[in-house]
Residue, then its C-alpha position, 0 to 999 in steps of 0.5 A: k511491463w505495462l505500467k512502465p511508459f505510463h510514468t509522472d516525469t512524463y509531461y506529454g499530453g498531460s492535462t490528460r494525464a492528471k484526469v487519468h489519475e483523477f480517475i485512477k484515484n477516484r476508483p478503488d475497485l479498478r487501484r486494488p486489484i493492481q495495488r495488490l497485482v505489483l505488490l502482493e503478487e509479481p514476482g522479483p526482489k524488489t520490497i513492497y516499499q520499492r514496487g509501491w513506489r513505482l507503482e506511484s512513479r507511474s501515476s498519483g492515482y495509484g498512492y495508498s489510503d489507508e482503506d487501501i492499506v487494510a482492503l491489501l490486509e484482507t487478501l494476507d493469510p493471518t496464520n502464515r508467520s513467515d509471511k511478514r508481508w502486513r509489515d511493509l505494508l504499514t509503513l506505505v501509509r503514513h502513520s498519527d492519532t488517527a492516520g493509518k488506524g485502520p491499517r494498524d487495527a487491522a494488522k493486528r489479526f498477524v499478531q495475536n499472543r504477540p503483545d511485543m508485535q503488536a506493541w511495534i504497531d502501536r509505536l507505528a503511531e507516534p511521532r518519531 
């Protein structure tokens, strides 16, 4: 709730808001716990993608880097087969040969002995 008033569509105080966006972007120690809270810990019916879109609408500084997604993936238990949130996290970053490689590699620990899912992860790098 505390993020609701802070929306990128609000143009009042633009230069100050730009400084805040930049501050958040340059502070992973601040950004990542908020990403984790909003994406993984808050209860509710919204998907991770919906939560992620909403978080980024509050500040572009909350945009996801490959390193952010790797950090979020590291908080999940790879032995919990029923937890599919790792797949949703992968949808928050762009994928190509190089972009998204860190998150794809980090996600492979969730699909040990699942060649079909390993192939799904690898296909994310293919152009569509």
